[in-house]
C-alpha positions in Angstrom: 7.6 0.5 12.7 4.5 -1.4 12.3 4.5 -2.4 16.1 5.1 1.2 16.9 1.6 1.7 14.9 -0.4 -1.1 16.9 1.1 0.6 20.1 0.0 4.3 19.2 -3.4 2.8 18.1 -3.9 1.3 21.5 -3.1 4.6 23.2 -5.5 6.6 20.8 -8.2 4.0 21.7 -7.9 4.5 25.1 -8.1 8.1 24.9 -11.4 8.1 23.0 -13.3 6.5 25.8 -15.1 3.2 25.6 -13.2 0.0 26.0 -9.8 0.1 24.3 -10.2 -3.4 22.6 -13.5 -2.2 21.0 -12.0 0.9 19.8 -8.8 -0.8 18.5 -11.0 -3.1 16.6 -13.0 -0.2 15.0 -9.6 1.4 13.9 -8.2 -2.1 12.6 -11.5 -2.7 10.6 -11.2 0.8 9.1 -7.5 -0.1 7.9 -9.0 -3.5 6.6 -12.0 -1.6 4.9 -9.5 0.8 3.0 -7.6 -2.1 1.8 -10.7 -3.8 0.7 -12.0 -0.6 -1.2 -8.7 -0.6 -3.1 -8.8 -4.3 -4.1 -12.5 -4.1 -5.2 -12.3 -0.7 -7.0 -11.4 -2.2 -10.5 -14.6 -4.5 -9.8 -12.3 -7.7 -10.5 -11.7 -10.2 -7.6 -8.1 -11.3 -7.9 -6.5 -13.7 -5.9 -3.2 -11.9 -5.7 -5.0 -8.9 -4.5 -7.0 -10.7 -1.9 -3.7 -12.4 -0.5 -1.9 -8.9 -0.6 -4.7 -7.4 1.6 -4.2 -10.1 4.3 -0.5 -9.9 4.1 -0.6 -6.0 4.4 -3.0 -5.9 7.2 -0.8 -8.3 9.1 2.2 -6.2 8.6 0.4 -3.1 9.5 -1.1 -4.1 12.6 1.4 -6.8 13.6 -1.5 -9.6 13.8 -1.3 -13.2 12.7 -3.0 -14.3 9.3 -6.0 -15.8 11.1 -6.7 -12.5 12.6 -6.0 -10.5 9.3 -8.4 -12.9 7.6 -11.2 -12.4 9.9 -10.7 -8.3 9.9 -10.7 -8.6 5.9 -14.0 -10.7 6.1 -15.5 -8.1 8.4 -14.4 -5.3 6.4 -16.1 -6.9 3.4 -19.4 -6.3 5.2 -18.7 -3.0 6.1 -17.8 -2.0 2.6 -21.1 -3.2 1.2 -22.6 -0.7 3.7 -20.0 2.1 3.3 -21.2 5.3 1.6 -17.9 6.9 1.2 -14.1 6.7 2.2 -14.6 9.1 4.8 -16.3 6.4 6.9 -12.9 4.7 7.2 -10.7 7.8 7.2 -12.3 9.8 9.9 -11.5 7.0 12.4 -7.6 7.0 11.3 -7.0 10.8 11.1 -4.9 10.7 14.5 -2.2 8.7 12.9 1.1 10.8 12.5 2.4 11.2 8.9 4.6 8.1 9.1 1.8 6.1 9.9 -0.5 7.4 7.5 2.1 6.8 5.0 2.5 3.1 5.9 -1.3 2.7 5.5 -1.0 4.5 2.0 1.8 2.4 1.0 -0.1 -0.7 1.9 -2.9 0.5 -0.4 -0.4 0.8 -3.1 1.1 -2.6 -2.6 -2.6 -4.1 -2.9 -3.3 -2.4 -6.1 -0.2 -3.4 -7.7 -0.4 -7.2 -6.4 -1.9 -8.1 -9.8 0.6 -6.7 -11.8 -1.4 -3.7 -12.9 -2.8 -0.5 -11.8 -6.4 0.3 -12.4 -7.2 4.1 -12.7 -10.0 3.3 -10.2 -7.7 1.9 -7.7 -5.4 5.0 -8.0 -8.3 7.3 -7.5 -9.2 5.4 -4.3 -5.8 5.8 -3.0 -5.5 9.4 -4.1 -8.9 10.4 -2.3 -7.7 8.2 0.9 -4.6 10.1 1.1 -6.0 13.4 0.6 -9.0 12.7 3.5 -6.0 11.6 5.7 -4.1 14.8 5.0 -1.0 12.9 4.0 1.7 15.1 2.3 1.6 14.9 -1.3 5.5 14.0 -1.4 4.7 11.0 0.9 1.8 9.9 -1.3 4.1 9.8 -4.3 6.9 8.1 -2.3 4.5 5.4 -1.0 3.7 4.8 -4.9 7.0 4.6 -6.1 8.2 2.2 -3.3 5.3 -0.1 -4.0 6.1 0.0 -7.8 9.5 -1.1 -7.2 8.4 -3.8 -4.5 6.0 -5.0 -7.2 8.8 -5.3 -9.8 10.8 -7.5 -7.5 
């Protein structure tokens, strides 16, 4: 499913004009930015969340760890300049429900990586889900699946 996400993103990038590579990179950075926003929401830098960001980004985009690390580092810079979650979600609304579900689930995975869910992390994920127009049932499903994964 994650490879399908990458191929659909490539198609969307090409349709938007500009070079497909630069558009694809913007979308990848938007996804990385959302994962960074979740990890930093509780104002604690936890190595387990940092590792989860890189791992989940790699799974979402089907890219190597080095590329994931690079995107996460770029997203940290973007996050310091970002005014709102809309800066990220505006770029990602073309994804279908299943792809948005995968992204929101990845956000939950990052939030649960340190063994606890901070209310601020949940707030970021909830707002992102709303801005991406993800069905509420899928929002809940993503949370429950991530909780189950965290317990194993």
